[in-house]
N, C-alpha and C positions, 0 to 999 in steps of 0.2 A: 504494500500500500504506500501511498505518498507520505512524505514527512508530515504534511499538513493534516492528513487523516489520522496518522499514528498519534499525533499530539492530542487530537480530540478524543481518541479511544485507545489509550495505551494498553498493550498486552500485560497480562498478569506476570509477576515474577515467576521464573522457572521454579517448579515445585508447588506453586499456589494455584495455577489454572490448569485446565484440561490441555492435553497434548494430542496431536494427531494419532500417534501410535496406539492410544488406548480407546479411541472412539469406536472402532468396530466391535470390540469386546463389550464395551459398556452398552451399546445399542443392541447387539445380537442376543445378549443374554436376557433381555427384558422385553423387546418389542414383539408384538404379535402381527404387525403389518408395517409397511414402509411409512405410512402416515404416522403411526404410533412411534416409530423410530425417530421421526422428525420432531415430534412433540417431546420425546424423552431427551434428545440432544439439546433442544432449545431450553428445556427446563434446567438441565445441568449447566449450560452456559450462563443462564440467568442467575443461577445460584453460586457457581464457582468461578465463572469467567474462563477465558482462554489464554494460554501462554503462547500461542502461535496462530497465525492465519493459516487456514487450510480449506480444502474443498472435499466434501464427502458425497458419494453417491449411495443412496439408500433405496433398495428396491425389494419387491416381493413378486409373486406371480402376476399380480394385477396392475402394479404401477411402480414408477420410479420417481425419486426426488433428487435434486441436486441441492446441497446444503453448503453455503459459503460462509466462512467465519472471517470477518474483516478486522477485528480488534479484540480487546479484552472482553467486551460485552455486546458487540454488534454482529449481527448475522442476518442472512436472508435465505430462504429455501423456496424452491419452485417445483411444483409437480410437472413432470415432463409429459408432453403430449405423445400419444401413440403413433402419430403419423409423421414424425420427424426424427432425425438422428442428430447426435452431437459428437464431435471429436474436438478435444481441447487439451492444451498443455497446462502447465502450472501457472495459471493466471486467473484473475477474476473475470468471469464470463457472463454473469447475469446482466442483461441489457435492460430494456424497459420493463419496469415493474410497477404495477398498480397497487398501492397500499390498501385499496378497498377490495381487491379481489382475493378474499380470504379462502376461497375454495381452491385457488391455484398457488397462493403465496403464504408464507409464514415469515414475519419480520420480528426482530428484536424490538423491545419497547423503546430503546434509545436510538434506533437507526435514523428515523426522520430528523431528530434533533441534531445528530452529527452531520447529516447531509445538508441541512439548512445552514449550518455554521461554516460550510466550505465556501470559498470565494465564488465558485461556479457549481451549484448543485445539479445542473443539467436536468431540468424538469419540464414537463408539459402539464399545464393546469395545476390543480391543487395537490393531487395525490399520485401523479405518475412521474417516476424518477428513473433515470438511466443509472444503474449502480456501478458498472465497470468504469465508465469514463471519469467521474469525479474522484472515485476512491483510488484507482490505479491509472492515472492519466498517462497518455502516451508520451514519447514513443514506447511501444510494447517491446519486451525483451525478445530478441529473435529466437532463442532456444525454446521459448514457450509458444510464441505467436506463430512460428513456422509450423508447429505441429497442427494447430488449428487450421491454418491455411492449407496444409497438405491434405487434411481430411476433406475439406471442400474441393480441392483440386482432384482428388481421386474419385470421390463419390458424387459430387455435384459441380463439375467443371463449369456449368452454366452460371454458377453463383459467384464466381471469383475470377480475377485476372492475375496479373503478375503479383508476386509477394511484395508487401510493404510493412515496415515496422510501425508505420503511422496508422495502419488500418485496424479497426476493431471488428474482426470477423464475427459474424453472428454465431452464437452458441448453437442454435437450432437451425437445421436446414432440411429440405426435402432432397433425397438423393435423386439423381437424374434417371436411374434405373434401379431395379431390385438389387439389393446388396446380399451377397452370399456370405456364409460363415468363413469360407476360405479367403474372401477378400478382406474381411475384418482381421483375420490372422495375418495376412500379408501387410496390413497397415501397421500392426505391432512390430513387424520386422523391418519396416521402412526406415 
């Protein structure tokens, strides 16, 4: 995250807040569904805070959620639609988010306040914010952003052109054709 955002929501000291490596165990041992996992993780961050920024994918047979932690107490989670795919590196990816769409998003209580304190909160209307642009403004780091671009290039070449560090590639996209398991495995080896 940017220095500006980190100052608004500092991470907890190591040993005090949650760390990425324990999140799967904390969620898997308690959750009965992906949505339940999101609620559990949100409640733990609200209670203990986070010692690092991270992204977690929580899924079950019926749905999947992406959960991004931005600071010691702020996060956002989004239910992923069934008709799109996502390929991304280690970077903040949630784009436009509607704080009123509670069936699709879960937000930390402090997120709106932190966004509003930024010089440029990147918003449309009263409750629609772009999360990635103000929290982790560009240029993007090539080792992460290139992974996202490569996913678009391989599976939806119609959605992208030449690579650029300045581009915020969309998290979700429709592939140009049906994607096979073999193609997904090839992406991991790319």
